[in-house]
Rosetta silent file (secondary structure, phi, psi, omega in degrees, C-alpha in Angstrom):
SEQUENCE: MRNVSTPAAFAVEWVAGESENLYQLINSRGTTSLFFGIQRKDTGEWRTMSVLDPSRYMDKPPKSFHEFEKVARSYIEA
SCORE:     score description
SCORE:     0.000 S_00000001
   1 L     0.000  132.881 -178.448   18.108   48.931  -18.994 S_00000001
   2 E  -128.695  145.816 -179.071   20.285   46.814  -21.235 S_00000001
   3 E   -76.593  120.228  175.815   19.495   44.290  -23.961 S_00000001
   4 L  -126.386   34.586 -178.423   20.608   40.753  -22.987 S_00000001
   5 L   -65.552  155.951  175.300   18.508   38.889  -25.570 S_00000001
   6 E  -126.955  174.177  175.971   19.503   35.494  -26.967 S_00000001
   7 L   -60.146  -23.474 -177.321   18.295   33.611  -30.050 S_00000001
   8 L   -94.966  -16.949 -173.362   15.704   31.885  -27.811 S_00000001
   9 E  -154.027  147.230  166.540   14.440   34.854  -25.796 S_00000001
  10 E   -85.831  140.286 -179.294   14.078   38.605  -25.635 S_00000001
  11 E  -156.853  146.990  172.576   15.502   39.891  -22.359 S_00000001
  12 E  -131.548  155.523  172.811   16.514   43.061  -20.565 S_00000001
  13 E  -137.811  153.917 -179.006   18.294   43.624  -17.296 S_00000001
  14 E  -154.752  158.473  176.023   18.657   46.632  -15.044 S_00000001
  15 E  -108.461  137.524 -178.370   19.961   47.630  -11.627 S_00000001
  16 E  -150.821  159.677  173.837   17.618   49.438   -9.258 S_00000001
  17 L    79.088  170.159 -179.904   17.098   50.469   -5.679 S_00000001
  18 L   -65.569  -29.416 -178.374   19.445   51.131   -2.813 S_00000001
  19 L   -76.919  -13.459 -179.467   20.441   47.466   -2.695 S_00000001
  20 L    55.626   38.294  174.303   21.627   47.615   -6.334 S_00000001
  21 E   -69.452  156.368  178.007   20.134   44.209   -7.099 S_00000001
  22 E   -98.911  130.754 -178.475   20.135   43.058  -10.727 S_00000001
  23 E  -117.916  148.720  175.421   16.708   42.486  -12.325 S_00000001
  24 E  -135.184  146.965  169.854   15.735   40.727  -15.568 S_00000001
  25 E  -126.361  129.275 -171.621   12.571   40.467  -17.615 S_00000001
  26 E  -129.872  140.578  173.827   12.490   37.645  -20.166 S_00000001
  27 E  -127.768  119.191  173.410   10.109   36.605  -22.955 S_00000001
  28 E   -66.672  122.593 -174.248   10.539   33.232  -24.668 S_00000001
  29 L   -55.439  138.840  178.724   10.330   34.171  -28.341 S_00000001
  30 L    85.324    3.588 -179.661    7.040   33.351  -30.021 S_00000001
  31 L  -125.424  170.856  173.076    5.088   33.286  -26.741 S_00000001
  32 L  -106.740   20.018  178.463    3.251   35.744  -24.524 S_00000001
  33 L   -84.760  148.202  176.055    4.945   34.434  -21.382 S_00000001
  34 L  -130.334  141.557  175.385    7.061   36.687  -19.184 S_00000001
  35 E  -125.986  138.715  179.366    9.559   35.747  -16.504 S_00000001
  36 E  -113.828  133.083  178.626   10.971   38.096  -13.880 S_00000001
  37 E  -128.968  151.359  176.054   14.319   37.440  -12.241 S_00000001
  38 E  -136.956  133.274  174.005   16.290   39.075   -9.465 S_00000001
  39 E  -113.855  114.647 -179.659   19.909   38.537   -8.505 S_00000001
  40 L   -70.716  132.848 -178.221   20.654   39.764   -5.025 S_00000001
  41 L   -65.221  -36.303 -175.629   23.875   41.723   -4.902 S_00000001
  42 L   -73.469  -29.639 -177.493   24.814   40.415   -1.456 S_00000001
  43 L  -112.432  -20.832 -176.395   24.472   36.688   -2.274 S_00000001
  44 L    75.106    4.450 -177.216   24.691   36.530   -6.061 S_00000001
  45 L   -82.068  134.479  176.730   21.730   34.130   -5.965 S_00000001
  46 E   -92.609  141.401  170.275   19.155   34.269   -8.772 S_00000001
  47 E  -129.888  133.696 -177.588   15.418   33.890   -8.183 S_00000001
  48 E  -131.151  143.718  178.485   13.041   33.663  -11.103 S_00000001
  49 E  -146.277  155.553  174.475    9.259   33.560  -11.305 S_00000001
  50 E   -73.748  142.701  174.660    6.537   33.671  -13.939 S_00000001
  51 L   -81.506  123.354  177.643    4.747   36.980  -14.321 S_00000001
  52 L   -72.513  135.201  178.269    1.076   36.493  -13.489 S_00000001
  53 L    54.184   61.392  179.011   -1.269   37.762  -16.187 S_00000001
  54 H   -63.751  -11.283  178.189    1.329   38.937  -18.734 S_00000001
  55 H   -65.034  -13.154  174.615   -1.589   40.101  -20.904 S_00000001
  56 H   -67.552  -21.685 -174.755   -1.469   43.307  -18.838 S_00000001
  57 L  -112.914  -20.605  178.757    1.740   44.148  -20.709 S_00000001
  58 L  -155.579  148.231  179.330    1.274   42.539  -24.152 S_00000001
  59 L  -110.224   -5.848  176.479   -1.528   41.074  -26.228 S_00000001
  60 L  -152.539  159.183  179.853    0.626   39.185  -28.751 S_00000001
  61 L   -62.529  134.616  176.500    4.187   37.837  -28.844 S_00000001
  62 L   -66.074  141.702 -179.778    6.734   40.556  -29.627 S_00000001
  63 L  -100.542  -10.314 -178.893    8.377   40.110  -33.032 S_00000001
  64 L  -146.252  164.418  176.504   11.377   42.358  -32.399 S_00000001
  65 H   -62.679  -36.479  179.502   13.452   43.658  -29.534 S_00000001
  66 H   -57.339  -44.115  177.423   11.884   47.077  -30.112 S_00000001
  67 H   -65.372  -41.672  179.714    8.420   45.614  -29.435 S_00000001
  68 H   -65.961  -36.409  179.746    9.705   43.748  -26.367 S_00000001
  69 H   -59.434  -37.943  176.546   11.377   46.894  -25.049 S_00000001
  70 H   -63.473  -41.688  176.855    7.954   48.601  -24.929 S_00000001
  71 H   -60.921  -47.490 -178.053    6.607   45.628  -22.940 S_00000001
  72 H   -61.483  -43.935  179.868    9.574   45.791  -20.565 S_00000001
  73 H   -63.343  -40.041  178.755    9.203   49.525  -19.976 S_00000001
  74 H   -67.390  -34.881  177.282    5.502   49.171  -19.174 S_00000001
  75 H   -65.990  -47.738 -177.170    6.320   46.324  -16.741 S_00000001
  76 H   -64.476  -37.855 -176.540    9.078   48.291  -15.003 S_00000001
  77 H   -82.844   -7.911 -179.093    6.964   51.441  -14.728 S_00000001
  78 L   -72.409    0.000    0.000    3.892   49.597  -13.366 S_00000001
């Protein structure tokens, strides 16, 4: 998992599975929203969707990357 945060969002990306697709989890700073993205290795096409019920992973907006990293790990391990 690698930090790809920007000034507007906390974000991590990782490669997983036999297909070696690229995955991202993003949080717009100051919100409790989460977005999940996948880039298929074979097409390079990105697909992004909102995470339903992000309160399963956080109860308040993360204030630091360290806090967001805990959210991301719980999402990935779920």
